C-alpha distance (Angstrom), angle and dihedral (degrees) to the residues before:
residue distance angle dihedral
M1 . . .
A2 3.86 . .
F3 3.76 130.0 .
C4 3.79 129.3 -147.3
T5 3.77 111.1 -107.1
K6 3.75 91.3 -146.8
C7 3.79 106.9 44.3
G8 3.78 100.9 8.9
A9 3.78 95.1 -123.6
E10 3.80 115.4 155.4
H11 3.79 116.0 -118.9
Q12 3.82 144.3 133.9
A13 3.81 99.2 -143.4
K14 3.79 127.7 103.9
F15 3.76 90.6 -113.9
C16 3.80 125.7 43.2
P17 3.76 106.2 -106.5
K18 3.82 89.2 -148.4
C19 3.79 106.6 46.4
G20 3.85 101.5 7.6
Q21 3.81 95.1 -120.7
P22 3.82 109.6 158.2
V23 3.73 116.5 -121.8
S24 3.77 111.7 -117.2
G25 3.73 128.2 176.9
K26 3.75 123.8 -24.2
Q27 3.79 116.0 -9.1
D28 3.80 122.1 -132.8
Q29 3.78 114.4 -111.7
E30 3.80 93.6 -144.3
P31 3.79 123.6 51.6
K32 3.75 118.3 -116.5
Q33 3.72 119.3 -135.6
S34 3.69 114.7 -126.9
E35 3.75 119.8 -121.3
K36 3.77 89.0 -116.4
T37 3.78 93.2 53.4
T38 3.76 92.3 47.2
K39 3.75 92.9 49.6
H40 3.83 90.4 49.3
K41 3.76 92.1 53.4
E42 3.76 91.6 48.2
K43 3.77 89.8 50.3
T44 3.85 97.0 50.7
A45 3.83 100.0 40.3
K46 3.90 114.2 112.5
P47 3.76 121.8 -134.4
K48 3.84 116.5 -113.7
G49 4.03 114.2 -101.9
N50 3.99 132.9 -145.9
P51 3.90 109.1 -93.3
L52 3.94 94.6 -156.5
K53 3.76 92.3 54.9
K54 3.76 91.2 52.2
W55 3.86 90.5 51.9
L56 3.81 93.9 50.5
V57 3.77 91.8 50.6
A58 3.78 90.7 50.3
M59 3.81 92.4 49.4
L60 3.80 92.3 48.4
L61 3.76 90.5 54.4
I62 3.81 90.3 49.4
L63 3.84 92.9 48.9
I64 3.77 92.6 49.0
A65 3.77 91.2 51.3
G66 3.84 92.1 44.3
G67 3.82 93.4 46.4
V68 3.75 93.2 54.6
G69 3.77 90.7 47.9
G70 3.82 92.3 45.2
Y71 3.79 92.3 50.1
V72 3.77 90.4 50.7
Y73 3.81 90.4 48.6
A74 3.83 93.7 46.3
G75 3.78 90.2 48.5
K76 3.78 89.6 57.0
Y77 3.82 92.0 43.5
F78 3.81 93.4 54.5
S79 3.81 96.0 37.6
Y80 3.80 122.5 125.0
E81 3.81 88.8 -123.7
R82 3.78 90.5 61.9
A83 3.84 91.4 44.6
V84 3.81 90.9 52.7
D85 3.82 92.0 47.1
Q86 3.79 90.5 47.9
L87 3.83 92.3 51.4
V88 3.80 94.4 45.6
S89 3.81 90.7 48.8
A90 3.81 90.6 50.6
I91 3.81 90.1 52.6
E92 3.80 92.1 47.0
E93 3.80 91.4 48.9
E94 3.83 92.0 41.2
N95 3.80 89.3 -125.6
A96 3.79 101.0 167.3
D97 3.82 93.6 176.9
Q98 3.80 91.5 56.3
I99 3.80 91.5 48.9
R100 3.80 91.3 49.3
S101 3.82 90.3 50.3
M102 3.80 89.4 55.4
A103 3.82 94.8 47.6
E104 3.78 119.6 104.4
S105 3.79 116.3 -92.6
G106 3.81 116.2 -74.7
V107 3.80 94.9 9.3
A108 3.79 103.7 86.7
E109 3.81 91.8 61.3
S110 3.81 91.7 56.7
I111 3.81 94.0 56.8
T112 3.79 114.2 85.3
E113 3.79 123.1 -136.0
E114 3.79 88.3 -108.3
G115 3.79 89.6 50.8
M116 3.81 92.9 51.3
A117 3.80 90.7 47.9
Y118 3.80 89.4 50.4
F119 3.82 91.0 49.8
M120 3.80 92.1 52.2
A121 3.80 90.9 45.6
I122 3.81 96.1 53.7
M123 3.82 91.7 42.8
H124 3.80 95.7 44.6
E125 3.80 95.2 77.9
Q126 3.81 103.8 113.8
E127 3.79 98.3 -133.7
R128 3.79 91.2 47.0
L129 3.81 92.6 46.0
D130 3.82 92.0 50.0
A131 3.79 90.4 51.3
F132 3.80 89.5 47.6
R133 3.81 91.4 54.4
V134 3.80 92.7 49.2
D135 3.81 93.8 46.3
M136 3.82 93.7 46.7
L137 3.82 92.3 50.3
A138 3.78 91.6 46.8
N139 3.79 94.1 47.0
L140 3.81 94.4 47.6
S141 3.80 91.4 47.3
G142 3.78 89.6 59.4
E143 3.80 100.0 -101.4
Q144 3.84 91.5 119.3
A145 3.81 97.2 -132.7
D146 3.82 117.6 -169.3
V147 3.81 105.6 -100.0
S148 3.81 97.8 156.7
D149 3.81 94.1 112.1
Y150 3.79 95.6 60.4
P151 3.82 118.8 94.2
A152 3.82 89.3 -137.9
V153 3.81 134.2 19.0
L154 3.80 135.0 -165.9
E155 3.80 111.9 -118.0
Q156 3.80 138.3 175.8
S157 3.80 103.3 -98.5
G158 3.80 106.0 175.2
S159 3.80 140.1 -53.4
V160 3.79 141.1 -72.4
W161 3.84 114.9 -128.0
G162 3.78 86.7 -17.1
I163 3.82 89.0 -76.3
F164 3.80 111.3 76.0
D165 3.83 129.0 48.7
D166 3.79 118.6 -112.2
Y167 3.82 123.8 -149.7
A168 3.81 133.7 -153.3
L169 3.79 135.5 -175.0
K170 3.80 109.3 -113.0
F171 3.81 116.2 -159.0
E172 3.78 116.7 -149.5
S173 3.81 121.0 -114.0
Y174 3.81 118.3 -118.3
T175 3.80 128.7 -152.9
I176 3.79 114.9 -142.7
E177 3.80 115.1 -164.7
I178 3.81 119.4 -163.9
R179 3.80 122.7 -168.2
H180 3.80 133.1 174.3
V181 3.79 137.9 -168.3
V182 3.81 100.3 -152.8
P183 3.84 105.7 133.5
D184 3.79 91.7 -139.9
N185 3.81 144.0 59.5
G186 3.78 122.4 -100.7
V187 3.83 103.8 75.5
T188 3.83 110.2 139.0
V189 3.82 127.1 -167.7
H190 3.82 124.0 -153.6
Y191 3.82 124.0 -170.8
N192 3.81 114.7 -156.0
G193 3.79 87.2 -19.3
D194 3.81 96.7 -50.4
E195 3.80 120.7 110.6
V196 3.80 110.4 -115.1
G197 3.79 103.6 167.9
V198 3.80 150.5 -6.3
F199 3.80 123.1 -144.7
E200 3.80 109.5 -131.7
D201 3.81 141.6 154.2
G202 3.79 94.9 23.7
N203 3.81 94.7 -50.4
N204 3.80 108.6 139.5
R205 3.83 102.1 167.7
L206 3.81 130.3 79.9
T207 3.83 126.7 178.5
I208 3.82 123.3 -156.1
E209 3.82 125.4 -171.9
R210 3.82 116.1 -152.2
I211 3.82 139.3 165.0
F212 3.82 110.6 -117.8
P213 3.83 96.5 -31.6
A214 3.81 99.3 -161.0
G215 3.79 109.4 138.1
D216 3.80 90.4 25.4
F217 3.78 121.9 118.3
I218 3.79 136.6 -157.9
T219 3.80 124.7 -146.1
I220 3.80 120.4 -161.4
D221 3.79 119.3 -172.2
Y222 3.77 135.7 173.7
A223 3.79 134.8 -168.7
G224 3.78 117.8 174.4
G225 3.75 146.2 95.3
Y226 3.79 92.4 -39.7
G227 3.80 94.0 56.9
E228 3.78 131.3 -102.7
A229 3.80 130.6 -57.0
E230 3.80 140.6 160.1
E231 3.79 133.9 -170.9
Q232 3.81 133.2 -178.9
I233 3.81 122.4 -157.1
A234 3.81 130.0 -170.8
V235 3.81 107.9 -132.3
E236 3.81 94.5 -136.8
E237 3.81 87.9 62.1
L238 3.81 89.9 65.4
G239 3.79 95.6 71.3
D240 3.81 148.7 -40.0
L241 3.79 105.7 -53.0
F242 3.80 90.2 -161.8
T243 3.80 93.8 63.9
D244 3.83 109.3 8.7
R245 3.79 120.1 82.6
L246 3.81 95.9 170.0
L247 3.80 113.3 63.9
S248 3.78 118.5 -177.5
Y249 3.78 135.5 -176.1
T250 3.79 131.6 -178.0
W251 3.77 116.1 -157.3
D252 3.79 104.7 -140.7
F253 3.80 97.1 -162.6
E254 3.80 103.9 127.9
G255 3.77 96.5 171.0
S256 3.77 137.0 -78.8
Y257 3.78 121.3 -41.8
I258 3.79 128.4 -153.4
D259 3.80 130.7 -155.6
I260 3.80 115.9 -132.3
S261 3.79 129.8 -167.0
A262 3.80 134.3 169.9
N263 3.78 136.1 -161.2
R264 3.81 90.2 -118.8
S265 3.79 119.5 62.5
D266 3.82 91.6 -154.7
S267 3.80 93.5 62.0
Y268 3.80 131.6 118.0
L269 3.79 133.5 -154.8
M270 3.79 129.0 -97.9
V271 3.82 122.0 -170.2
N272 3.79 119.4 -162.2
G273 3.81 87.7 -14.8
E274 3.82 94.2 -53.5
E275 3.80 122.8 116.6
T276 3.81 113.5 -119.7
G277 3.80 98.5 -175.4
D278 3.83 90.3 -130.9
A279 3.79 112.0 140.2
I280 3.79 114.0 -130.1
G281 3.79 93.6 -166.9
S282 3.79 111.1 156.8
G283 3.81 89.2 -17.3
M284 3.80 141.3 -39.6
T285 3.80 141.3 -159.8
L286 3.79 120.1 -128.5
G287 3.78 124.8 -162.6
P288 2.83 171.0 -123.6
I289 3.78 85.9 -8.9
N290 3.78 120.0 -154.9
F291 3.78 101.2 -158.7
N292 3.79 89.8 -165.1
E293 3.81 89.7 64.3
I294 3.82 106.4 32.3
E295 3.80 114.3 69.6
F296 3.81 104.2 165.3
I297 3.79 142.7 -7.7
Q298 3.80 134.3 -147.9
A299 3.77 139.0 178.9
Y300 3.79 125.4 -127.0
T301 3.76 133.3 -172.1
E302 3.77 135.0 -169.8
G303 3.77 106.8 -107.4
Q304 3.77 124.6 -172.0
F305 3.77 88.6 -78.9
D306 3.77 117.2 6.7
R307 3.78 138.7 1.9
L308 3.76 114.5 -71.9
I309 3.80 111.3 -142.8
S310 3.79 127.1 -154.6
E311 3.76 127.4 -139.1
E312 3.82 118.8 -75.2
K313 3.80 120.9 -99.4
A314 3.82 118.6 -162.0
V315 3.82 113.2 -133.7
N316 3.80 119.9 -136.5
P317 3.85 136.5 162.6
D318 3.81 92.5 -109.2
D319 3.82 95.4 64.6
S320 3.78 125.8 63.5
R321 3.83 100.4 172.2
Y322 3.80 127.1 60.1
E323 3.80 130.1 -179.8
L324 3.79 115.6 -161.2
V325 3.79 113.1 -154.3
F326 3.79 129.0 -157.8
D327 3.77 117.4 -155.6
E328 3.80 98.1 -111.9
E329 3.78 90.4 -161.4
T330 3.80 88.7 58.0
V331 3.80 92.0 47.7
E332 3.78 91.9 51.2
K333 3.80 92.7 49.9
I334 3.79 95.7 53.7
E335 3.78 95.9 74.3
A336 3.77 123.4 143.0
E337 3.78 96.5 -128.8
D338 3.79 92.3 52.6
L339 3.80 91.7 52.8
F340 3.80 93.0 43.6
S341 3.77 91.5 48.5
S342 3.80 93.8 54.3
I343 3.82 94.1 45.6
N344 3.81 93.2 45.0
Q345 3.78 89.7 51.1
H346 3.79 90.9 50.1
V347 3.83 90.9 52.3
T348 3.80 90.1 49.5
D349 3.81 89.7 48.7
W350 3.80 89.5 50.9
V351 3.82 92.6 54.3
D352 3.81 91.7 47.4
A353 3.81 93.0 46.1
Y354 3.84 94.3 50.5
R355 3.78 93.0 43.7
D356 3.82 91.8 52.4
Q357 3.82 95.8 28.3
D358 3.80 86.7 -129.0
P359 3.84 118.7 139.8
G360 3.78 89.4 -166.9
K361 3.80 90.3 76.0
F362 3.83 91.7 77.8
S363 3.80 109.0 98.2
M364 3.82 104.4 157.7
L365 3.81 101.9 66.9
T366 3.79 128.5 108.4
N367 3.77 115.1 -122.1
D368 3.81 92.6 -112.2
F369 3.80 94.3 50.0
A370 3.82 94.8 39.3
E371 3.78 92.9 66.9
T372 3.82 93.9 57.4
Y373 3.79 96.0 35.6
L374 3.79 96.7 48.3
T375 3.80 92.9 46.2
R376 3.79 89.5 57.3
T377 3.81 91.6 44.2
R378 3.81 92.9 52.2
G379 3.77 88.6 52.1
N380 3.81 89.7 54.3
F381 3.78 91.3 50.0
D382 3.80 92.5 49.6
E383 3.80 89.9 51.8
Q384 3.82 92.2 49.9
R385 3.77 92.3 49.9
S386 3.77 92.6 47.9
Q387 3.81 89.8 52.8
G388 3.80 93.8 42.4
W389 3.77 97.8 -117.5
R390 3.78 130.4 141.2
Y391 3.80 130.8 -168.7
Q392 3.80 125.9 -124.6
G393 3.82 134.0 173.6
Y394 3.81 140.5 57.6
A395 3.81 144.1 -104.3
D396 3.79 110.2 -105.4
R397 3.83 101.7 -179.0
V398 3.81 144.6 10.6
D399 3.83 118.5 -153.3
Y400 3.80 117.3 -153.2
D401 3.81 127.1 -162.2
I402 3.80 99.9 -147.0
A403 3.82 91.4 -171.5
S404 3.79 90.6 60.3
V405 3.80 95.6 62.9
R406 3.79 112.2 118.9
I407 3.77 126.7 -175.1
L408 3.77 102.9 -138.6
N409 3.78 96.3 178.8
D410 3.79 125.3 9.8
Q411 3.79 99.4 -173.2
A412 3.77 110.9 126.7
D413 3.80 92.4 -128.7
H414 3.81 93.9 46.1
L415 3.78 109.5 30.0
E416 3.80 112.0 170.2
V417 3.82 132.9 174.6
S418 3.79 139.2 169.8
I419 3.81 131.0 -147.1
D420 3.80 137.4 177.5
V421 3.82 116.2 -124.4
R422 3.78 139.2 176.3
L423 3.80 118.2 -149.4
N424 3.80 118.2 -148.9
F425 3.84 118.7 -156.8
Q426 3.77 138.6 -177.5
S427 3.82 100.0 -159.1
S428 3.79 150.0 120.6
F429 3.83 142.8 -175.0
Y430 3.78 118.9 -116.8
A431 3.81 132.2 -170.9
V432 3.75 118.1 -97.3
G433 3.82 110.8 -104.6
T434 3.82 94.3 28.5
D435 3.78 130.1 102.9
P436 3.85 107.5 -92.5
S437 3.77 90.5 -149.5
N438 3.78 89.3 65.4
T439 3.83 88.9 65.6
P440 3.80 109.2 69.6
L441 3.79 121.9 -140.2
T442 3.79 117.0 -111.8
R443 3.81 131.7 -163.0
S444 3.78 117.3 -106.1
T445 3.80 135.6 166.2
S446 3.77 137.5 -161.0
E447 3.82 127.8 -169.4
W448 3.78 124.4 -145.5
T449 3.77 144.8 168.1
Y450 3.77 106.1 -133.0
Y451 3.79 122.9 -157.7
L452 3.78 114.5 -154.1
L453 3.78 130.8 -169.6
Y454 3.77 123.5 -161.5
D455 3.80 112.8 -121.3
T456 3.79 105.9 -148.2
D457 3.81 92.3 -168.4
R458 3.81 94.7 54.6
D459 3.83 93.2 30.2
L460 3.80 94.1 -133.2
W461 3.80 143.0 93.2
L462 3.81 120.5 -91.2
L463 3.78 129.3 -165.5
D464 3.81 108.9 -106.8
G465 3.81 101.0 172.2
Q466 3.80 146.1 -20.0
E467 3.81 140.9 -151.4
E468 3.79 126.3 -165.6
L469 3.82 114.9 -117.6
D470 3.79 122.2 -132.6
N471 3.81 94.4 -153.9
W472 3.76 134.5 20.4
R473 3.81 108.1 -143.1
P474 3.78 107.3 151.2
E475 3.82 119.7 -167.1
D476 3.79 95.5 -167.2
E477 3.79 109.7 18.5
Y478 3.78 123.8 -166.8
R479 3.83 119.5 -175.3
Y480 3.77 119.2 -151.3
E481 3.80 115.7 -163.7
L482 3.81 114.1 -145.7
């Protein structure tokens, strides 16, 4: 193979087919580069660059592009729009763990499982949840939407890396106000089982601050003079937790009450022996009862003369019903006519005894009183005989002061009463041996308090004592003509 000595083209002909140079002599085996070609190659050749520098430049461009994209992505990730969507989705899906993770620090732990379930339930209503989304977006965008009705709101709570805003769910604080009407100390309040207050020294109001208290419960108990009582209240029953921030409850336990009845419908109540003026009638309720102050109760009724009083009944916290019983036999015995009959008979006996000077005429005296009374009467008779005087006349009327009757003992086997009386006589004393008709009768009176005891064997009243009255001032006078 030959090469052209002029242009270096490879050929085997006598003339170079490229430049026409004739072939002369021996041809070179290797082509020679022309000076022009060599210079051209030297002129167009590129210098060799640094590979590390090229790599760093490429990486910088990639980082710049990635950083811008990452910032844009992070901005969307930490945006309030995404936080609102995340919260709404958690409510829709009833994802309590997600909601707790979004709550502000230290709050989630104070909300019970029941409380969280209640929160999701009241927020889950579609119309309410849609309004919540709109209001949260508007408020976080700076439009200042009214979010005061919601039990929890999403708020900006800090920043991430000092660049992006962070958001947390803030639950509203509730005020729970507890009152009571127990007229005594010793009322204790527990919140979720923990004691939070004791009402003392007339204080009847307690305020508790809690974060979304749904699922919480309050226990109020009392042990004191008015008995014992306990009540438990679920907080969500005190109001609408969606709109109400002040929840109040008044414990209406005033103390224990007792039911009282009596076997007489015209009876009234006595407490510790004191009349209250409260009519028992067919039945009554008394309270609140302070068992430290009330020892016993009784019933009383206005009889024909005095108050009839029932048996005592001790009052204690274990009993709520009491029946007060009058001794009907006693009530039946204290009748006006029976008393009048015995006293009238005694006055008649007195006239007969003094007229005949015979102590045996007295028939209405108890054995105990008869001994004293008859001894004095015999002395009077002895004095009259020694002076030569005899008695004549009669008793024409006995006046009774009904208001003065007192029941001194109402036991059936020892029934005793007293009554004030005035005795009216037409009488005189005349000398023995003279004509009685020559001594006119004159009116005289004497006033006495008579004490009478019921004799169960003879079934009548007997005179058991007497005291002379200084003044006769009847309040309710009844005149009995003899």
